[in-house]
C-alpha positions in Angstrom: -92.8 11.0 -30.4 -92.4 7.7 -28.9 -90.4 6.7 -31.9 -88.2 9.8 -31.4 -87.5 8.7 -27.9 -86.6 5.2 -29.0 -84.2 6.7 -31.6 -82.7 9.0 -29.0 -82.4 6.1 -26.5 -80.6 4.1 -29.1 -78.3 7.0 -29.9 -77.6 7.4 -26.1 -76.9 3.6 -25.9 -74.5 3.8 -28.8 -72.8 6.9 -27.4 -72.5 5.1 -24.0 -71.1 2.0 -25.7 -68.6 4.2 -27.6 -67.7 6.0 -24.4 -67.2 2.6 -22.6 -65.0 1.4 -25.5 -63.0 4.7 -25.5 -62.6 4.4 -21.7 -61.5 0.7 -22.1 -59.0 1.7 -24.8 -57.7 4.6 -22.7 -57.2 2.2 -19.7 -55.3 -0.2 -22.0 -53.2 2.6 -23.4 -52.5 3.9 -19.9 -51.5 0.4 -18.8 -49.2 0.1 -21.8 -47.7 3.5 -21.0 -47.2 2.5 -17.3 -45.6 -0.7 -18.4 -43.3 1.2 -20.8 -42.5 3.7 -18.1 -41.5 0.8 -15.8 -39.3 -0.6 -18.5 -37.7 2.8 -19.2 -37.1 3.3 -15.4 -35.4 -0.1 -15.2 -33.3 0.7 -18.2 -32.3 4.1 -16.8 -31.4 2.4 -13.5 -29.3 -0.1 -15.5 -27.6 2.7 -17.4 -26.9 4.5 -14.1 -25.5 1.3 -12.6 -23.4 0.7 -15.7 -22.1 4.2 -15.6 -21.1 3.9 -12.0 -19.4 0.6 -12.7 -17.5 2.2 -15.6 -16.4 5.1 -13.3 -15.2 2.6 -10.7 -13.3 0.6 -13.4 -11.8 3.8 -14.7 -10.7 4.7 -11.2 -9.2 1.2 -10.9 -7.4 1.6 -14.2 -5.9 4.9 -13.0 -4.8 3.3 -9.7 -3.3 0.3 -11.6 -1.4 2.7 -13.9 -0.1 4.6 -10.9 1.0 1.3 -9.3 2.7 0.2 -12.5 4.5 3.5 -12.7 5.6 3.1 -9.0 6.7 -0.5 -9.5 8.6 0.5 -12.7 10.5 3.1 -10.7 11.2 0.6 -8.0 12.5 -1.9 -10.6 14.7 0.8 -12.1 16.1 1.7 -8.7 16.7 -2.0 -7.9 18.4 -2.5 -11.3 20.7 0.4 -10.6 21.5 -1.0 -7.1 22.2 -4.5 -8.6 24.5 -2.9 -11.2 26.4 -1.0 -8.5 26.7 -4.2 -6.4 27.9 -6.1 -9.5 30.5 -3.4 -10.1 31.6 -3.5 -6.4 31.9 -7.3 -6.6 33.9 -7.1 -9.8 36.2 -4.4 -8.3 36.6 -6.6 -5.2 37.3 -9.6 -7.3 39.8 -7.7 -9.4 41.5 -6.3 -6.3 41.6 -9.7 -4.7 43.1 -11.2 -7.8 45.7 -8.4 -8.1 46.6 -8.8 -4.4 46.9 -12.6 -4.8 49.1 -12.2 -7.8 51.3 -9.7 -6.0 51.6 -12.0 -3.0 52.2 -15.0 -5.2 55.0 -13.4 -7.2 57.5 -13.2 -4.2 56.4 -16.6 -3.0 57.0 -18.1 -6.4 60.4 -16.5 -6.6 61.2 -17.9 -3.1 59.9 -21.3 -4.1 62.1 -21.4 -7.2 65.1 -20.2 -5.2 64.5 -23.0 -2.6 64.0 -25.6 -5.3 67.2 -24.5 -7.1 69.0 -24.6 -3.8 67.6 -28.0 -3.0 68.6 -29.3 -6.4 72.1 -27.9 -6.0 72.5 -29.5 -2.6 71.3 -32.9 -3.9 74.0 -32.9 -6.6 
């Protein structure tokens, strides 16, 4: 009977050792799970931050495109204005040249007449 008790005590000791080992293994696994969960949470946070940054960049791209469109329209308007001013300048120049030519004609005729008269008097 004593022998039976010794055998049972050994079995209990072995079961306790197995239980302790299983408990230690479970704690190690839980620590690994906790560590993995922290890594996952950090990655999720990185993904959320990256997603937010991407949304911000997309908003900036849309704003930049809108600004480019607005500036293109301004450039087009300024180009039209410059063309109109160039046309006005050319019209003014043409008109001025025409007026100068019209005024010069009678003066040239008068100058020729005076020169002819002067030459005739000198002879």
